[in-house]
N, C-alpha and C positions, 0 to 999 in steps of 0.2 A: 856135506851136511845140508840133507835136500830141502827145498822151500814149498808151503803150500800153494795149492795149483791157481792161478789168479782167475778172476770171475769174466765171464763176457761184458761184464759192464763197467770194466775198467777197475776191478778192482775195489767197487763200492760196494758197501754190506747194505744190505737193508734199510736197515736206521736210517743212515745217511742218505738212501735215497728217499726217505719218506721225510726227512727233516730239509732238504731240499726241494724237494713237492709244497711239502706248506711253507716254505720262503716263499717260494715263488707264485703260488697264491695268495697270499697276506700279501705281497707284494703288489700283486696283480690288483686286489682287493680295497690296496691302500690308494693305488692309483684311479679306479673307479672312484672309489672314494672322494679324492679330489677332485677331479672332474663334476662332478655331482655340486660338491659344492660352490665351486668355479662356477656353475653351470645356476646354481639357485641364487648366488649371488648377485652374477647379472642378471636374471629374472628378475630379482628385487631393484637393482640399483641402476640397469642399464636399462635404453629408450624400450618400451612399451609399443606394442603394436600399433599401424598406421590405422586411422579412424578409415570407415570404409568409406564416408562421403564427408566431405568437408571439411572443417580443421578441428571438429571436437565430436564426443560421441556424448549422447543424455542418456544416462543410466537412471530407471526409478526403484531404490530401495524399499520395501514395502514394512514398515511399522512392526516388530516383533518376531523379523528374519533374524535367522538361525546364523552363525558364521558359515559354517560349510554353504548354507543357498544365497549368503551376501556372495562367496566368491565364486558359486555357478552362475550366479546372475550377472558379475563383471565377467567371465570367461564368456560365458553365450554372448553376451555385447561385442565382445572381439577387443577388451580395453586390458585383459590380462590374457598371459599365453596359459597360463598353471594356478584351477585353483586351489590343488593340495600347496602351491608353494605360498599361496596367499594366505590360506590357513595358516600356515608355518607361521609362516614369519608376522601376522597376527598376533600371531600366540607366543613367539619369544619376545616383540616390543610389548607385548603388556596390552596391547590394542584392542584384544577381542573382545573385552566385554564394553568398551567406551565406541563402539560402533555406532554411526547415527543413521536414521533412518533419514530419505527423504530423495529430492533428484539433482542429481549431480550432473556438471556438464565437464567433460573428461578430454582434454587437450588430447590430440593427436600425439602418438610417439609418448606420452607420460608415462615414467616410471611408477614401475606399482609399491616403491617406498613414498610416490607422492600423492598418488592415488589414494594410496593408505592411511596416510597424513591428515587428508582432505578428508576423509569419511570419519577419521576419528576426531577431525576439527568439526563438524558438522557445515561445512564450507558447502550450503547447497544454495543451487540455484537460487536468485531473487527476484519473485513478480512483485507490481506493486498495483492498487486499486488506488483511483484518484476521484474523490466527492468532489467535487466544485462547490465553492460559497453558492448559497442559493440557490441550492438543488436540492428540491421535495423531496418528501422521503419515497413516495413513492418510484419518482424518477431514480434515486438511488437504488432503491431495489432492483430496477431495471440494469443498475448497470452491474450489482453482481451479479445477477442471474446468465448475463453474456458471458462473461469471465469464461473461459475454456480451462483456469486450471484450476477453479472451487469445484467443491461437490456439495450435492444437498441442495435443501432449497431455505429462503428467509421471505418470509411475508413482509410488506411494506410496514416498517415502523410507525408510531404516531408521529405526526409532524411536529419538525424541530427538536426529534429526542434523539438524531447522530452528530455528531461533529464533522462538519466539512475536513478533511487533510487527506495527506498521502499514507496508504497504510499497506506495510509489507507482507505481503503473503507466501505462504507455499505452495506448489501442486499438493492438491488432494485437501486442502483447507475447506473446515465446512462453513458453509456460505453462513449460516446463523451465527456460528462463533466469530467471523468473521463483525457482521453484523454485530453481535453486541460487545466485540470490543470498541466499535463505533462509536455505541451508546454509553459505555463507560465512561471513554475517554473526555466527552462531551459531559455526563453525571460531573466526574472529576474537575475538568476546567471550570462549570459552574457552581459546584460548593467553592471553589477558592475564590472567585469573584465576586460572589454573595459576599462572603465573610468581609469582606476588603469594599462593602458598595459605599458609593456617599449615603449620607444624609438626607432624609425629605424624598425621598425618590416615591412616584404614584403608584406605585403599584405594591402587593403583599406579599408573593412570594415567585421565587425564582421563575416558575413557568410562565408567570406574566412576565416576568423580565426577556425570555427568550422567546416569547410574541414579539414586545416592540423590539427586539433585536435584530428578529425576521422581517420587519416590516425596513427598519434601517439599512437591513442589507441589500435587501431590492430597491430601493430609492437610491443609492450611488453604488458607484464601484469607486471614488476615490479613497484611501484607504485614511488619509489626514484628514475628509471631511464626516468622518463617522462620527467622532465626537460631538461636532457642532449641531449636524441632522439631528441625531438623539437629544440635543440640546431641545429643536424644534419641539421635538414630539412629548417630552417632558414638561418642559413648558407648556405647551396645549392641556396635557390630561391639568395639569397644575390647576389651570384656569379656567378648566369644563368646557374646553374647546376640542371639536370635531377634528381628529386626526385627520382624514380629507386625503390620502394616502391614495394615489392611482394602483399600486401593486395588490391592496387590497382587494380592489373591483377585480380586477382579472382574474386573483383567487378564486374567487366568488363563481366568476364565469368557466375555468377552465380550468382548474385546480393548480394551476402556478405554471400549467405550460405555456409557450408563447400566445397571446392572442391574435398575434400577422397584422395589425391593423389598429387602428387609433381606438379610443376609447369612445362611443356615440354617447350623448347625450341622453338616451333612453337610458343607457347602462348606468350613468351617474347616478339618477333617483331610480333606480332599480330594488326591491327590498329583496338583498340577501344578507345573511348573517356578516357578512366580510365586507359590504359595503360602507366605507368609516364616513362616506360623505351623509350617510345616513341616520346608522345608528352610535349611540354616545360610547367614549373611552375605547378598551379594546375590541379584537375578535376575538372569536373565539377560541380559537387555535392559532398558531402561530404561520405563518404563509410560506415558510420555506425552511431550511435548516440554517441559522446564522452562523459564521466565523467567527473565529477567537477576538478579531476586531471589532466584529458589532456587536458581540455579549460584553466585552469589556467598556465601552463607547453606552452604552444602554445602564450601565451599571457604574459608572464616573463620567457624566456628561459634563461637554464644555461650559463654561459657567458663562453663561450670556442671557440675555433679553430675548433674543431671536423668537419669531413666533412664524415666520412663514419664509419661505424657497425655493427658487426657480432656477430651472438650468438658464447657464451662460452661455451655449451654445458650440462650448468646448471640451464637454465631460463631466463639466462640475456642475457646481451652484452658486448663486446668490442671495443672501439673507438677509431678511428685514426684521425690525421690530415693530413696526408699524405697515396697516395696511396701504397707506399712505404709499408709503418707501414702495412697498412690493409692489404696488400697481404701477408702479412706475417701473419698476424693473420685468416687470410680464409686459408693459410696453417694449422695452427696448429688445428685450427675447424676441418677440412677434415681426416686430421693425428689422430685425436683425436675420427672421427664420424667411420674411418674407421676399429681403434682398439674395438671400444666397438661393431661395428657389427662382427667381428671376434672373439672376448669374447663370444656373445650371440650365434653363429655357433657352438661354442665349447661346450656349456653347453647345447647345444640342440642336440649333439651326445651321 
């Protein structure tokens, strides 16, 4: 019995050759897919690129940026290797619609997973603006204008209109918006304190309380003294005495900036609306922006009969209920000042 002739391909029929070719191609494709998957997983979870300089890279993601734009910005900054992988990862993890704009400080070799988590959480770089207690509104506006992370302009608000604090801001925040936060914070605090104010205070409005608080703020830097200093001025207003506060004279002369010298006798008798040695009652506006403790002190002053105070030479003050007692305290202070001056002169020889 004769056999059919063997083919040159070893007896494989065209169909079997096709099946083998397809299987080989499928295996190759599968291997490539596995390698691609491994590479994608490694790109997502493994260490990212090293920072071009230093220990971190700062990236600014603009508001309203699309996912591809964010991914491309990250790749251009050199913090992720592949923008398409970042886009895919954001879509697969559900973070695509939760990414937040802002300034990010991305550590050298941070994984894509870490970067995506930080942007999803809005873990932006924090900046802070500090307005010290007793700063004038004009000086506060200058602090805002000098900040390199803020944008826009903000004119000086009315004196006493902001709450001195440390405020958190983000790069690109509008200066006017930050200023409004400061003003809103003061309004909220003042409303709370006004509702709980002591009875019988000698002023009729919250703004008058701010004016007196600004004087207390400039008279003492010792927090524990503020309720007692406030009591002196409240008692003086109740009895019709003039406030006779040196910081009000300085504000009338310089707008609240340091005088750089002692007050002259001629300035004590100068006719400015802020000279409380010459005018009755409160000056027309605050002389600074008082802090929380000064506002609270004026609206709930210490229960004392004090009408006078003078520096004690250590940063604080001594208080008196009568002028005779006050005169003795002044004499002690002047003697101490004279002794210190003589000692300093002796040391300098």
